[in-house]
Structure formats: structure tokens, C-alpha cells
C-alpha positions as protocol buffer text, in pm:
chain_id: "A"
residue {
  index: 1
  type: UNK
  ca { x: 13 y: 3 z: 10 }
}
residue {
  index: 2
  type: UNK
  ca { x: 137 y: 335 z: -89 }
}
residue {
  index: 3
  type: UNK
  ca { x: 104 y: 593 z: 171 }
}
residue {
  index: 4
  type: UNK
  ca { x: 199 y: 921 z: 16 }
}
residue {
  index: 5
  type: UNK
  ca { x: 327 y: 1040 z: 313 }
}
residue {
  index: 6
  type: UNK
  ca { x: 555 y: 1323 z: 188 }
}
residue {
  index: 7
  type: UNK
  ca { x: 693 y: 1648 z: 292 }
}
residue {
  index: 8
  type: UNK
  ca { x: 866 y: 1907 z: 111 }
}
residue {
  index: 9
  type: UNK
  ca { x: 1106 y: 2196 z: 224 }
}
residue {
  index: 10
  type: UNK
  ca { x: 1340 y: 2440 z: 87 }
}
residue {
  index: 11
  type: UNK
  ca { x: 1709 y: 2394 z: 205 }
}
residue {
  index: 12
  type: UNK
  ca { x: 2014 y: 2515 z: 170 }
}
residue {
  index: 13
  type: UNK
  ca { x: 2320 y: 2267 z: 98 }
}
residue {
  index: 14
  type: UNK
  ca { x: 2530 y: 2084 z: -140 }
}
residue {
  index: 15
  type: UNK
  ca { x: 2524 y: 1719 z: -247 }
}
residue {
  index: 16
  type: UNK
  ca { x: 2772 y: 1522 z: -441 }
}
residue {
  index: 17
  type: UNK
  ca { x: 2717 y: 1313 z: -774 }
}
residue {
  index: 18
  type: UNK
  ca { x: 2864 y: 1156 z: -1019 }
}
residue {
  index: 19
  type: UNK
  ca { x: 2979 y: 1455 z: -1170 }
}
residue {
  index: 20
  type: UNK
  ca { x: 3086 y: 1667 z: -852 }
}
residue {
  index: 21
  type: UNK
  ca { x: 2941 y: 1870 z: -602 }
}
residue {
  index: 22
  type: UNK
  ca { x: 2617 y: 2074 z: -676 }
}
residue {
  index: 23
  type: UNK
  ca { x: 2409 y: 2322 z: -484 }
}
residue {
  index: 24
  type: UNK
  ca { x: 2078 y: 2156 z: -342 }
}
residue {
  index: 25
  type: UNK
  ca { x: 1772 y: 2377 z: -262 }
}
residue {
  index: 26
  type: UNK
  ca { x: 1514 y: 2162 z: -215 }
}
residue {
  index: 27
  type: UNK
  ca { x: 1437 y: 1785 z: -24 }
}
residue {
  index: 28
  type: UNK
  ca { x: 1159 y: 1574 z: -17 }
}
residue {
  index: 29
  type: UNK
  ca { x: 1106 y: 1310 z: 298 }
}
residue {
  index: 30
  type: UNK
  ca { x: 873 y: 1036 z: 216 }
}
residue {
  index: 31
  type: UNK
  ca { x: 774 y: 692 z: 377 }
}
residue {
  index: 32
  type: UNK
  ca { x: 672 y: 458 z: 69 }
}
residue {
  index: 33
  type: UNK
  ca { x: 809 y: 180 z: -141 }
}
residue {
  index: 34
  type: UNK
  ca { x: 1188 y: 216 z: -175 }
}
residue {
  index: 35
  type: UNK
  ca { x: 1310 y: 143 z: -553 }
}
residue {
  index: 36
  type: UNK
  ca { x: 1641 y: -48 z: -468 }
}
residue {
  index: 37
  type: UNK
  ca { x: 1647 y: -115 z: -62 }
}
residue {
  index: 38
  type: UNK
  ca { x: 1478 y: -492 z: -50 }
}
residue {
  index: 39
  type: UNK
  ca { x: 1196 y: -364 z: 208 }
}
residue {
  index: 40
  type: UNK
  ca { x: 836 y: -299 z: 156 }
}
residue {
  index: 41
  type: UNK
  ca { x: 841 y: 49 z: 303 }
}
residue {
  index: 42
  type: UNK
  ca { x: 1129 y: 275 z: 372 }
}
residue {
  index: 43
  type: UNK
  ca { x: 1183 y: 646 z: 497 }
}
residue {
  index: 44
  type: UNK
  ca { x: 1318 y: 803 z: 181 }
}
residue {
  index: 45
  type: UNK
  ca { x: 1494 y: 1124 z: 165 }
}
residue {
  index: 46
  type: UNK
  ca { x: 1601 y: 1329 z: -211 }
}
residue {
  index: 47
  type: UNK
  ca { x: 1807 y: 1625 z: -206 }
}
residue {
  index: 48
  type: UNK
  ca { x: 1760 y: 1815 z: -516 }
}
residue {
  index: 49
  type: UNK
  ca { x: 1849 y: 2121 z: -768 }
}
residue {
  index: 50
  type: UNK
  ca { x: 1597 y: 2131 z: -1024 }
}
residue {
  index: 51
  type: UNK
  ca { x: 1734 y: 2356 z: -1207 }
}
residue {
  index: 52
  type: UNK
  ca { x: 2013 y: 2157 z: -1332 }
}
residue {
  index: 53
  type: UNK
  ca { x: 1792 y: 1837 z: -1451 }
}
residue {
  index: 54
  type: UNK
  ca { x: 1731 y: 1479 z: -1300 }
}
residue {
  index: 55
  type: UNK
  ca { x: 2082 y: 1390 z: -1248 }
}
residue {
  index: 56
  type: UNK
  ca { x: 2079 y: 1665 z: -1001 }
}
residue {
  index: 57
  type: UNK
  ca { x: 1976 y: 1445 z: -730 }
}
residue {
  index: 58
  type: UNK
  ca { x: 2097 y: 1264 z: -395 }
}
residue {
  index: 59
  type: UNK
  ca { x: 1849 y: 982 z: -284 }
}
residue {
  index: 60
  type: UNK
  ca { x: 1861 y: 778 z: 15 }
}
residue {
  index: 61
  type: UNK
  ca { x: 1634 y: 478 z: 131 }
}
residue {
  index: 62
  type: UNK
  ca { x: 1676 y: 411 z: 527 }
}
residue {
  index: 63
  type: UNK
  ca { x: 1479 y: 124 z: 720 }
}
residue {
  index: 64
  type: UNK
  ca { x: 1286 y: 273 z: 1000 }
}
residue {
  index: 65
  type: UNK
  ca { x: 1546 y: 187 z: 1290 }
}
residue {
  index: 66
  type: UNK
  ca { x: 1833 y: 373 z: 1062 }
}
residue {
  index: 67
  type: UNK
  ca { x: 1612 y: 654 z: 979 }
}
residue {
  index: 68
  type: UNK
  ca { x: 1539 y: 722 z: 1369 }
}
residue {
  index: 69
  type: UNK
  ca { x: 1873 y: 699 z: 1450 }
}
residue {
  index: 70
  type: UNK
  ca { x: 1974 y: 924 z: 1193 }
}
residue {
  index: 71
  type: UNK
  ca { x: 1724 y: 1189 z: 1310 }
}
residue {
  index: 72
  type: UNK
  ca { x: 1814 y: 1147 z: 1684 }
}
residue {
  index: 73
  type: UNK
  ca { x: 2200 y: 1220 z: 1602 }
}
residue {
  index: 74
  type: UNK
  ca { x: 2119 y: 1516 z: 1371 }
}
residue {
  index: 75
  type: UNK
  ca { x: 1918 y: 1660 z: 1712 }
}
residue {
  index: 76
  type: UNK
  ca { x: 2193 y: 1533 z: 1921 }
}
residue {
  index: 77
  type: UNK
  ca { x: 2477 y: 1681 z: 1732 }
}
residue {
  index: 78
  type: UNK
  ca { x: 2324 y: 2031 z: 1664 }
}
residue {
  index: 79
  type: UNK
  ca { x: 2224 y: 2006 z: 2052 }
}
residue {
  index: 80
  type: UNK
  ca { x: 2599 y: 2009 z: 2156 }
}
residue {
  index: 81
  type: UNK
  ca { x: 2710 y: 2292 z: 1895 }
}
residue {
  index: 82
  type: UNK
  ca { x: 2768 y: 2636 z: 2042 }
}
residue {
  index: 83
  type: UNK
  ca { x: 2501 y: 2934 z: 1993 }
}
residue {
  index: 84
  type: UNK
  ca { x: 2729 y: 3109 z: 1843 }
}
residue {
  index: 85
  type: UNK
  ca { x: 2807 y: 2894 z: 1538 }
}
residue {
  index: 86
  type: UNK
  ca { x: 2435 y: 2813 z: 1489 }
}
residue {
  index: 87
  type: UNK
  ca { x: 2368 y: 3070 z: 1187 }
}
residue {
  index: 88
  type: UNK
  ca { x: 2076 y: 3009 z: 899 }
}
């Protein structure tokens, strides 16, 4: 069953693809069927720069446990950064 649970957001970042680094300005986070991971459902994250075409994409498929650990690690890491370094 498809969940269609999707969040789209604007981001500021960089991603590395087959042809090198490129600017990222969009991300999609969704829980649905993976393309490559051998599971029925996964948390999928696409980092995108649409102005550069379909090859300017970094895609990630994670099992539920990995997705939760990644989210916890991001929050934990940011909580340890001094306030003066947290900009934008």
C-alpha cells in the first residue's frame, strides 16, 4: 500500500553526484516503497537541485530504525553546537 506521506522543504546545502558537487535547494522526505532497498516500505529522502535536471539529485532510502537513529543523531549533534556557531 502506498502511503503518499510526503514533506517538501526548501534547503540550503550541497550534494555530490557522479559529476561532482552541486548546490541543493529542495528536499523531499517520504515514507513509501523504496526503489532499491529490499523492504516493503522505507523512509526516503531526496535532495534536489531541479534547475540542473534529473541528475542533480541525491537519494537515500533508510529502514525505520536507521531513519530514527539518523534523526536522533542530527538532533543530538546540533544540541551540542555552541549558540554562536548556529547560523542560518
